N, C-alpha and C positions, 0 to 999 in steps of 0.2 A: 555439500550444500552450496547454493549460489543465491545471489540476490540480484534484483533488477533496479537499474537506475534510469529514471526518465528525466532527461535534460530538456527543460522547457525554455524556449525563447519567448520573452514577453515584450510586446510593444506597449509603452505607457501612453494612455490617453490623457492622464492628469499627472501633475506633480505629486509625489508621495514622500512623506517624511520617513526616515528610517524606522522610527518608533511605530509607525502605522503599518509598515510594509508587511510584517508577518501576519497581521490580521487580514490585510487585503488578500494576501495569497491564500490564507486559510479559508476565507469566505469564498474565494474563487473556486478552490478545490471542492468545498462543501456543496456549493450550488451545482457544480458540474456533476458531482456524485448523485445529487437529488434528481437528476434527469434520467436516471437509470433505475429500474425497479430493484434489481439485486443490490446495486451499490447504495441506493437510498436506505435499504433495509440494514446494510452493514453500518452506514453512517449513523443511523438512529438507534442502533443497538448499544447497550451498555457493556461493551467488551473491547478488548484490544483490537485495533484496526489494522495492525501489521504494516503500517507505512509511516514514514517521516518525511518532512520536507525542510529545505534550507531557505535562506533568505536570498534576496536579489544580489546578483554579482554583475559587474564589479561594484564594490561599495564606494559610494561617492564621498570625497573628502569632507564636503559640507553637510553630509548625512541627509541629503535630499536627492531623490531619484527624479530625473527630469522628464517632463512631458516630451513625447516625440522620439525618445531614445529607446533602444532595446537593451534588455538585461536578461540574464539567465537565472534560473533556480532549478534545483533538483528535487525529485521525489524518489524515495527509495522504498522498496517492498520486497518481501520474499515470495510474493504471489504474482506470477507472470501474467495470469489472465486479468488480474486487477489492473496492472500497469498498462496492458494493451487496451483494455476498455477505457481506462481513465485518459489515455492519450487522445483517443477520439473525442471523448466528452469535453476535454479541456479546449480543444480546437473548435468545437461547435459552440462554445459559450462566447458569443460575439457581442452581447449587449451589456457586458459589465462596464460600469462607468470609469473604472480605473485602468484596466489593462486588457490586452488581447493576446492570447497565445498564438503565435504565428508559425511555430514549428516545435515538434517534439522529436526526440531521438532516444531510442531505447538502447541501453548498454547492459550487457550481462557481466556480472562480476563474480568470479568463482571464489569459493572459500579459500582462505589463506591464513597462516598463523598471524595472529594480531599481536604485535609487540607494543604498539602505541596507539592511543586514540586522542584525537584533538577535536574540540568542538568550537567551530567558528561562530556559532550562534548560541544564545544562552541555553544552558541546561537547567530545567526546572525540576526540582525535587521537592515533593511534599512530605512533611514529617507525619508521624502518627498522630500528632496533635492537630493536624489539618492545616498547618501553616507552611510557608515555603522555607526551605533551608537557606540560611545566609552564612556568610563567612565567619561570623562570630559564634556560630553553633559548633558543637563537637564534631570533628571530622569523622569519627567512627560512626556517628549517626548517618552521615552521608554515605559512607562505605556500605553500611548495612542496607540502607534503602535502595542503593543501586544494585546490590547483590540480590536482594529479595525481588526486585522488579525484573531482573534478568531471569531468575528462576521461574517466576509466574508466567512470563511471556514464552519461555521455552516450553513449559508445560501446556500452555494454551495452544501453541502452534503444533507441537509434536505429539500431543496427548500422552506424554509420559513425563514422570517427575524426575527432576535432577536435583540433587542436594549435595552441595560442596562442603567439605569439612573446613575449608579456609576460604577467605574472600579472594575473588579473582583479581582484585586490584593489588598490585605489588608496590606501586609508587604512585603518588598522587601529588600534583603540583597545581596550585591555583595561580594563574598568571595575571588575572585582573586585580587591580588594586582598588577598584570601585565597582559597584553593581552596574550591570547593564539592565536597562529597562525596555520593555516592549509593551505596547498597548494591546489589550485584548478586550473583547466583548463590548466595544463601543461603536460597532457598525450595525445599522439596522438590516433587515432582511433583504433590502434592495441594494446593499453594498455601500450605502452612504454613511459617512461619519456623523454620529449624533453627539 
């Protein structure tokens, strides 16, 4: 198995706070997908999308990304045709008030044995009660949610079920001593903060 990484270089038209940056990128990707019939259908469907994206890099010390500077972010997917089409759509999205994708680069990453996973951006896990998991909750609940999510995504992508007798997580370490917060759902359809 292999996956595809789309490295995007973004030119900022406006200053963006770190907390707002994930939503700005998310809306940029969503709007770009909406310009293509097939990708719009995927975006509007209530199913796994098979892609993830990261935040702007490098992270600014004052947690504000500056107008006129360029930053990179990555989009990863197991679907090469999605990455190729999205690459074009992102570069065609020139009227966004916050940023402009000036370059994309596709990288192919082949499967390898995973011994460690790190998340530089917040991992959001929803519990069965419909709320977000926090450090004060039972760690086994987090383990189970991550395992269940992996099994569901595997089944959806490969159309065959996988059921493990034990959790794939062998060791888990929370490095943050405080919660990271990012804003979501506060931009209107035109990409403006409300």
